[in-house]
C-alpha positions as CSV (number, residue, x, y, z in Angstrom):
1,X,2.6,46.7,22.7
2,X,3.7,46.2,19.2
3,X,6.9,46.3,17.2
4,X,8.2,45.4,13.8
5,X,11.6,43.9,12.8
6,X,13.4,43.6,9.5
7,X,14.5,40.0,9.2
8,X,17.4,41.0,7.0
9,X,19.1,38.9,4.3
10,X,19.9,35.8,6.5
11,X,18.2,32.6,5.6
12,X,18.8,31.4,9.1
13,X,16.3,33.9,10.5
14,X,13.7,32.6,8.2
15,X,14.5,28.9,9.0
16,X,14.2,29.6,12.7
17,X,10.7,31.0,12.2
18,X,9.3,27.9,10.5
19,X,8.1,26.4,13.7
20,X,6.1,27.5,16.8
21,X,8.9,27.8,19.4
22,X,10.7,30.8,17.9
23,X,12.5,33.7,19.6
24,X,10.9,36.9,20.6
25,X,13.3,39.6,19.3
26,X,12.7,43.3,19.6
27,X,15.6,44.4,17.5
28,X,14.6,46.5,14.5
29,X,17.0,44.7,12.3
30,X,18.5,41.2,12.8
31,X,22.0,40.4,11.7
32,X,23.1,37.9,14.3
33,X,22.3,34.2,15.0
34,X,18.9,33.2,16.5
35,X,18.9,33.1,20.3
36,X,16.3,30.4,21.5
37,X,14.0,31.4,24.4
38,X,13.8,29.2,27.4
39,X,12.3,25.8,26.5
40,X,11.2,22.7,28.3
41,X,10.1,19.2,27.8
42,X,6.4,18.5,27.2
43,X,4.3,17.0,30.0
44,X,3.4,13.3,29.7
45,X,0.2,12.4,27.8
46,X,-2.9,12.8,29.9
47,X,-1.6,15.5,32.2
48,X,-3.6,18.6,32.5
49,X,-1.1,21.4,31.8
50,X,-0.5,24.5,29.8
51,X,2.6,24.8,27.6
52,X,4.5,28.1,27.8
53,X,4.7,28.0,24.0
54,X,2.3,26.7,21.4
55,X,3.6,23.4,20.0
56,X,1.3,23.8,17.0
57,X,2.5,24.8,13.6
58,X,2.0,28.4,12.5
59,X,-1.0,29.5,10.4
60,X,-0.8,30.9,6.8
61,X,-2.2,34.3,6.0
62,X,-2.3,36.6,3.0
63,X,-4.3,36.7,-0.2
64,X,-1.2,36.3,-2.3
65,X,-0.9,32.7,-1.1
66,X,-3.4,31.5,-3.6
67,X,-0.8,32.1,-6.4
68,X,1.0,29.0,-5.0
69,X,-2.0,26.8,-4.1
70,X,-1.8,27.7,-0.4
71,X,-4.9,28.4,1.7
72,X,-4.8,31.3,4.2
73,X,-6.0,30.2,7.7
74,X,-4.7,26.7,7.2
75,X,-2.0,25.1,9.4
76,X,1.6,25.4,8.3
77,X,2.8,21.8,8.0
78,X,6.4,20.7,8.2
79,X,6.1,19.6,4.5
80,X,5.6,23.3,3.6
81,X,8.8,24.6,5.3
82,X,10.6,24.5,1.9
83,X,7.7,26.5,0.4
84,X,7.9,29.2,3.0
85,X,11.7,29.4,2.8
86,X,11.5,29.7,-1.0
87,X,8.9,32.5,-0.8
88,X,10.9,34.5,1.7
89,X,13.9,34.1,-0.6
90,X,11.9,35.5,-3.5
91,X,11.7,32.3,-5.5
92,X,8.8,30.1,-6.8
93,X,8.6,27.1,-4.4
94,X,8.0,24.6,-7.2
95,X,10.3,25.8,-10.0
96,X,12.9,27.8,-8.1
97,X,12.3,30.6,-10.5
98,X,13.1,34.1,-9.2
99,X,9.9,36.1,-8.6
100,X,11.8,39.4,-8.6
101,X,13.5,40.8,-11.7
102,X,16.4,42.0,-9.6
103,X,17.6,40.6,-6.2
104,X,20.9,40.5,-4.5
105,X,22.4,38.9,-1.4
106,X,21.7,42.0,0.8
107,X,17.9,41.9,0.1
108,X,15.6,41.9,3.2
109,X,13.7,38.6,3.1
110,X,10.8,39.8,5.2
111,X,9.4,41.4,8.4
112,X,8.1,40.2,11.7
113,X,5.4,42.1,13.5
114,X,4.7,41.3,17.1
115,X,1.3,42.0,18.6
116,X,0.8,41.5,22.4
117,X,-2.5,41.3,24.2
118,X,-3.3,43.3,27.4
119,X,-1.9,41.9,30.6
120,X,-5.4,41.3,32.0
121,X,-6.2,39.0,29.0
122,X,-3.1,36.9,29.7
123,X,-4.1,36.8,33.4
124,X,-7.6,35.5,32.5
125,X,-6.0,32.8,30.3
126,X,-3.6,31.6,33.0
127,X,-6.1,31.7,35.9
128,X,-9.2,30.7,34.1
129,X,-10.8,27.3,34.0
130,X,-9.4,25.0,31.2
131,X,-12.3,25.6,28.9
132,X,-12.1,29.3,29.5
133,X,-8.3,29.3,28.8
134,X,-9.0,27.3,25.5
135,X,-11.7,29.8,24.6
136,X,-9.4,32.8,25.3
137,X,-6.6,31.4,23.1
138,X,-9.1,30.7,20.3
139,X,-10.6,34.2,20.4
140,X,-7.2,35.8,20.4
141,X,-6.3,33.7,17.4
142,X,-9.5,34.8,15.6
143,X,-8.6,38.4,16.4
144,X,-5.0,38.1,15.1
145,X,-6.2,36.5,11.8
146,X,-8.7,39.4,11.3
147,X,-5.9,41.9,12.1
148,X,-3.6,40.3,9.5
149,X,-6.3,40.7,6.9
150,X,-7.0,44.3,8.0
151,X,-3.3,45.1,7.8
152,X,-3.0,43.7,4.3
153,X,-5.9,45.8,3.1
154,X,-4.2,48.9,4.6
155,X,-0.9,48.2,2.9
156,X,-2.5,47.4,-0.5
157,X,-4.3,50.7,-0.5
158,X,-0.8,52.4,-0.6
159,X,0.2,50.5,-3.7
160,X,-1.0,49.0,-6.9
161,X,-0.3,45.5,-5.5
162,X,-2.8,42.9,-4.7
163,X,-1.7,41.1,-1.6
164,X,0.8,39.9,1.0
165,X,1.7,36.5,2.3
166,X,3.3,35.0,5.4
167,X,2.4,33.1,8.5
168,X,1.4,33.7,12.1
169,X,3.0,32.2,15.2
170,X,1.1,32.3,18.5
171,X,2.9,32.4,21.9
172,X,1.6,32.2,25.4
173,X,4.6,33.7,27.3
174,X,7.3,36.3,26.9
175,X,10.8,34.9,27.0
176,X,12.7,35.0,30.4
177,X,14.6,38.1,31.3
178,X,17.6,38.3,33.6
179,X,17.2,34.7,34.7
180,X,13.5,35.1,35.7
181,X,10.9,32.5,34.5
182,X,8.9,33.4,31.4
183,X,5.7,35.3,32.3
184,X,2.3,34.7,30.8
185,X,1.8,37.0,27.8
186,X,-0.5,36.1,24.9
187,X,1.1,37.5,21.8
188,X,1.5,36.7,18.1
189,X,4.3,37.0,15.5
190,X,3.3,37.9,11.9
191,X,6.1,36.8,9.6
192,X,5.6,38.6,6.3
193,X,7.5,37.9,3.1
194,X,9.0,41.1,1.5
195,X,7.0,40.4,-1.6
196,X,3.7,41.9,-3.1
197,X,1.8,40.6,-6.0
198,X,0.1,42.7,-8.6
199,X,-3.2,41.7,-10.3
200,X,-1.3,40.9,-13.5
201,X,0.9,38.4,-11.6
202,X,4.0,40.6,-11.4
203,X,5.9,40.6,-8.1
204,X,7.8,43.4,-6.4
205,X,9.8,43.9,-3.3
206,X,8.3,45.6,-0.3
207,X,10.5,48.7,-0.2
208,X,10.0,52.5,-0.3
209,X,6.5,53.7,0.2
210,X,5.1,50.2,0.8
211,X,7.7,49.6,3.5
212,X,6.9,52.9,5.2
213,X,3.2,52.1,5.1
214,X,3.9,48.7,6.7
215,X,5.9,50.4,9.5
216,X,3.4,53.1,10.0
217,X,0.5,50.6,10.2
218,X,1.9,48.6,13.1
219,X,0.4,50.7,15.9
220,X,-3.0,50.8,14.1
221,X,-2.8,47.0,13.7
222,X,-2.1,46.6,17.4
223,X,-5.1,48.8,18.3
224,X,-7.3,46.8,15.9
225,X,-6.2,43.5,17.4
226,X,-6.9,44.7,21.0
227,X,-10.3,46.1,20.0
228,X,-11.2,42.8,18.3
229,X,-10.2,40.8,21.4
230,X,-12.1,43.2,23.7
231,X,-15.3,42.7,21.7
232,X,-14.9,39.0,21.4
233,X,-14.3,38.4,25.1
234,X,-17.2,40.6,26.0
235,X,-19.5,38.7,23.7
236,X,-18.4,35.3,24.7
237,X,-17.6,35.7,28.4
238,X,-19.3,38.9,29.5
239,X,-16.2,40.6,30.8
240,X,-16.2,44.3,31.6
241,X,-13.4,46.7,30.6
242,X,-12.0,50.0,31.7
243,X,-9.1,52.2,30.5
244,X,-5.9,51.9,32.5
245,X,-5.1,55.3,33.9
246,X,-1.4,54.9,33.3
247,X,-1.3,53.4,29.8
248,X,-4.7,54.5,28.5
249,X,-5.3,51.0,27.2
250,X,-8.3,48.9,27.8
251,X,-7.9,46.2,30.5
252,X,-10.4,43.7,32.0
253,X,-12.1,45.4,35.0
254,X,-14.4,42.7,36.1
255,X,-15.5,39.2,35.1
256,X,-17.7,36.5,36.5
257,X,-16.0,34.6,39.3
258,X,-16.9,31.2,37.8
259,X,-14.5,31.9,34.9
260,X,-11.6,31.3,37.3
261,X,-10.3,28.1,38.8
262,X,-12.0,27.3,42.1
263,X,-9.3,25.2,43.6
264,X,-5.5,25.1,43.3
265,X,-4.1,23.2,40.4
266,X,-1.2,23.3,38.0
267,X,-2.0,26.5,36.0
268,X,0.9,26.8,33.7
269,X,3.4,24.5,32.2
270,X,4.3,20.9,33.1
271,X,4.8,19.7,36.7
272,X,8.3,20.1,38.2
273,X,10.2,16.9,37.5
274,X,9.5,16.9,33.8
275,X,12.3,19.3,33.0
276,X,15.7,18.8,31.6
277,X,17.3,20.3,34.7
278,X,16.7,21.1,38.3
279,X,17.1,24.8,37.4
280,X,14.2,24.6,35.0
281,X,12.1,22.9,37.7
282,X,12.8,25.8,40.1
283,X,11.8,28.3,37.4
284,X,8.5,26.7,36.8
285,X,7.8,26.5,40.6
286,X,8.2,30.3,40.7
287,X,5.8,30.7,37.8
288,X,3.2,28.5,39.6
289,X,3.7,30.3,42.9
290,X,3.2,33.7,41.2
291,X,0.1,32.5,39.4
292,X,-1.5,31.0,42.5
293,X,-0.9,34.2,44.4
294,X,-2.5,36.2,41.7
295,X,-5.4,33.8,41.6
296,X,-6.1,34.3,45.3
297,X,-6.1,38.0,44.8
298,X,-8.5,37.8,41.8
299,X,-11.0,35.4,43.3
300,X,-12.7,38.2,45.2
301,X,-12.0,40.9,42.6
302,X,-14.7,40.1,40.1
303,X,-17.4,40.2,42.8
304,X,-16.0,43.4,44.2
305,X,-16.1,45.1,40.8
306,X,-19.6,43.8,40.0
307,X,-21.0,45.0,43.3
308,X,-19.4,48.5,42.7
């Protein structure tokens, strides 16, 4: 599943995406205030738990970053929030100079592309041993970074421009719907500035043919990311895949039983009692119950598939 959103002219939408715990918004164009997803307090130090959202800072991507001394693949630090905000606004982060010859208050500041992994990959993450879960998230991160570079190459081919720039936010869950707890879903948000740089240093807005190429490239980028994850998980963990008859997408069909937890433990999020409210505690209990039930079903599944 993939979708793209115009962030619109509002600086608030950019500011909200300068940290890891941002909203997941499927609107094609945003013109309202940000709506935070369900959040919680972090578990105390030393507790073995998984956070519904990455608390880490986003990661820079795009070859145009070098024009401002930024390194793609590096962590996005709080000290660089001003830099990101300026770039999305079409200004040089050090001098404040306009990068575009013409710009007005209605200009779209950027785009957000969301790429979600197959449900079975999220299941492996949430039911796997801690080292397996860490490996899955790292491999997904590698795949998303490669996808961002691939997407940039495809967009550049449709123009005389040399590169994109933006950042990537990784999430482990989808936001809650209709009062339900958030469900495991490894996905990434690619926040892209609506700017492209030419080899001669000139900047232009992403509009017209370039914007169409970006929109048309989303499904291909989604397929590329899924294919990359499929090969990485096969190489590192030996999982087998099959196409889902309903969706036609590749899902994990079998995996070694030793990849999964062998005894019940807290599989997702902090323990009940570390929340701001009793309602949050009940929500997490539901998440844990669902994960444990799925784990019990999957414990025998890998062996059954392997023997078949």
